[in-house]
C-alpha positions, 0 to 999 in steps of 0.5 A, a space after each residue: 500500500 505504501 508503494 501505491 500511495 507514493 505512486 499516486 502522490 507522484 502522479 497526481 501531486 496529492 498528499 497522502 491524506 488526500 489520496 486516502 480520503 479519495 480511496 475511501 470515498 470512491 470505494 464506499 460510493 461504488 460498493 454502496 451502488 453494487 450492494 444497494 446498501 450502505 457500505 463504508 470503506 476505511 483504512 485501519 492504522 496498518 493501512 489495511 483497507 476494510 469494507 463494512 456493509 450496514 444492513 438494517 433488519 427488524 430494527 437492528 443494524 447488521 455489519 458484514 465485512 467485505 473482502 475487497 481483495 477477493 471481489 470481482 470488478 476490482 479493476 472497475 474500482 481502480 478505474 473510478 479511483 484514478 478518475 477521481 484522483 485526476 479530478 481532485 488533483 485538478 481542483 487542487 490546482 485550480 484552487 491554487 491558481 484562482 487567487 492569481 486571477 486579475 494579475 499580470 502574466 508574461 508569456 510566449 505565444 506558441 500557437 495560433 489555431 484556425 479561429 486565430 485564438 492564441 496559445 500562450 506558454 506562461 507561469 502563474 506560479 514560478 516554476 510551474 509552466 502552463 498553457 493559457 488561451 487568449 481568444 481572438 475577441 480578447 485581442 484588440 483589433 489594432 494588434 490582431 495579425 501583427 508581427 507582435 502577435 506571432 509565434 515566438 513573441 513574448 507579451 503581457 496578458 491579464 489573467 482573466 479566468 482559471 477553471 476546470 473543464 472536461 475534454 473527452 471525459 478527461 479533466 483539464 485546466 482551462 486558463 484564459 488570458 486577455 489583452 483588453 482589460 482595464 486591469 492589464 493597464 493597471 498591473 503593467 504600470 505597477 510592474 514597471 514601478 518596481 519597489 515604489 509600487 507599494 506607495 501608489 494606487 492606480 485605477 484605469 477608469 476608461 479604456 479605448 483599446 488600441 487608442 487610449 486609456 485614462 488612468 488615475 494615480 495617487 503617486 506621480 508616475 515616471 515618464 519612462 513607466 508610462 512610455 513602457 506601457 504605451 509601447 506594450 499596449 500600443 495605445 496612449 496612456 493618459 495619467 492624472 494625479 489625484 490625492 484620492 481615488 474616487 
């Protein structure tokens, strides 16, 4: 059992406790369906898997032990278990990445499909490489079909959405990024401020993608910061200093 737990932990990136919980849940659910009675499956302290059928008869609950090792259909149980472990691993990954939604991502364009959606190789968490999709309608008209958005180019994106999806019955991570969000203007300005970002509050109150963005800030921004964002977004960034944001 130790070898199996280690194998699952390596394959799915789950802790030992998470794997044990999934095994108990899946086996209990499937056996309850098969026997049409409540079946509880749990691990003993020595990691011996035990299944007990609870059958209420004449007001008395009877308990019957099931020898899982001698059961027919054990491969079906394993198939259901692997499916649930994959889903649990995906949900764990989604939960970790969800907190990074609306943040700035830099990524390299690796593919453009028939619908002209872009696929971007990036890292939401340092060291964890993922592929995100930037739909065509999330790219400004002024940037579509330009040399700045061909395979191999590295661009800034707004992390719009992280969610789990099923692709041919297989759980997959879907990451959506865009180039049209007002938040992208804000996070780009913040990123170029460096150590001073903590002293500034920035809000993009209006964005006309490909033309100009109207920005309010509580700290005067260096001209170089504004120019850098102008060049990345290929639109004019107008910044107004205010004491407090509305």
